[in-house]
matplotlib code that plots the C-alpha trace (Angstrom):
import matplotlib.pyplot as plt

x = [-2.1, 1.4, 5.1, 4.6, 1.5, -0.6, -4.3, -6.7, -10.2, -12.2, -16.3, -17.4, -17.4, -13.3, -12.7, -8.8, -7.1, -4.9, -1.7, -3.2, -3.5, -0.2, 1.2, -0.7, -0.1, 3.5, 3.4, 4.6, 1.0, 1.5, 0.3, -2.1, -4.0, -3.2, -5.0, -7.7, -8.3, -7.8, -10.8, -12.9, -12.5, -13.2, -16.6, -15.1, -16.5, -18.7, -16.9, -20.1, -20.3, -16.5, -15.1, -16.4, -14.3, -14.2, -13.3, -9.8, -9.5, -6.3, -7.2, -10.2, -11.8, -10.0, -10.9, -9.4, -10.7, -11.1, -12.2, -14.6, -13.5, -15.6, -12.7, -9.6, -10.8, -10.7, -7.6, -6.0, -6.5, -5.0, -1.8, 1.5, 1.8, 2.9, 0.5, -2.9, -2.4, -2.0, -5.2, -7.5, -6.3, -7.3, -10.7, -11.7, -11.2, -13.2, -15.9, -15.6, -15.5, -18.9, -21.9, -22.6, -26.5, -26.2, -28.4, -27.1, -28.8, -27.2, -29.1, -28.4, -29.8, -29.0, -28.3, -30.3, -29.8, -32.5, -30.5, -27.5, -26.8, -24.4, -23.6, -22.8, -25.5, -28.9]
y = [-17.8, -19.2, -18.1, -17.2, -15.3, -17.7, -17.7, -20.7, -20.0, -22.6, -23.1, -22.6, -19.9, -18.7, -18.6, -17.8, -17.9, -14.3, -16.5, -17.8, -13.9, -12.8, -15.9, -15.3, -11.9, -12.0, -10.1, -10.1, -11.8, -8.6, -6.3, -8.2, -8.7, -5.0, -4.0, -5.9, -4.5, -1.5, -2.4, -3.2, -0.6, 2.1, 0.2, 0.0, -3.8, -5.6, -8.6, -10.3, -10.2, -11.2, -13.3, -17.0, -19.2, -22.9, -26.0, -27.3, -30.4, -31.7, -29.8, -30.7, -27.7, -25.4, -22.6, -20.1, -17.7, -17.1, -14.4, -14.2, -13.3, -9.6, -9.0, -10.2, -8.3, -5.3, -5.8, -5.5, -2.0, -1.1, -3.0, -2.4, -5.8, -6.7, -10.1, -8.2, -5.9, -8.6, -10.9, -7.6, -7.0, -11.0, -10.4, -7.5, -9.6, -11.9, -10.0, -7.8, -11.1, -11.9, -12.6, -9.5, -11.0, -11.7, -9.7, -8.3, -7.7, -5.1, -4.8, -2.4, -2.8, -1.9, 1.8, 4.2, 6.7, 9.3, 10.4, 12.0, 14.9, 16.0, 18.9, 16.8, 18.1, 15.9]
z = [-10.6, -11.8, -11.9, -15.4, -14.8, -16.0, -14.4, -14.0, -12.5, -11.2, -12.2, -9.0, -6.1, -5.1, -1.5, -0.1, 3.1, 3.4, 3.1, -0.3, -1.5, -0.5, -2.3, -5.3, -5.2, -4.5, -0.9, 2.7, 4.7, 6.6, 3.7, 2.7, 6.6, 6.9, 3.4, 4.1, 8.1, 6.5, 3.9, 6.5, 9.1, 6.4, 5.6, 1.6, 2.1, 4.6, 6.6, 6.3, 2.3, 2.1, 4.9, 6.8, 8.7, 7.4, 9.6, 8.7, 8.2, 10.0, 13.0, 14.5, 16.0, 13.9, 11.5, 9.5, 7.7, 3.5, 1.5, -1.4, -4.7, -4.5, -1.7, -3.9, -6.9, -4.2, -2.9, -6.8, -6.4, -2.5, -2.8, -4.5, -6.8, -10.3, -10.2, -8.4, -11.7, -13.9, -12.0, -11.9, -15.5, -16.0, -14.4, -16.2, -20.2, -18.7, -17.7, -21.0, -23.2, -21.7, -24.6, -25.7, -25.4, -22.4, -19.8, -16.6, -13.9, -11.3, -7.5, -5.5, -1.9, 1.7, 0.5, 1.4, -1.2, 0.1, 3.4, 1.3, -0.6, -3.3, -0.7, 2.0, 3.7, 4.8]

ax = plt.figure().add_subplot(projection="3d")
ax.plot(x, y, z, "-o")
ax.set_aspect("equal")
plt.show()
């Protein structure tokens, strides 16, 4: 995202460090870091699905965590940032702009719906 609010998305998977996310959202790194930790602590998203360690080319043996688009989008609802809101709106508009004849299939797995009831009793 540019300072003027222009967003460009690559045609491949999106992975960003917490520093890159903080810069894009215009927030202090600590705010983004705490929001990410809170999401994982509350099990709103799972680390094994949304973060990976990649090698730092300029520092042999060093790795940095990068976060996937799922987490980045989730953060846009959690952090107080105008840029986060703009990014969320952009991605929402991009989703709505898809071909209306394109089939979308959503698969939910790893969820045991039989163990839950609406009253909270099992």
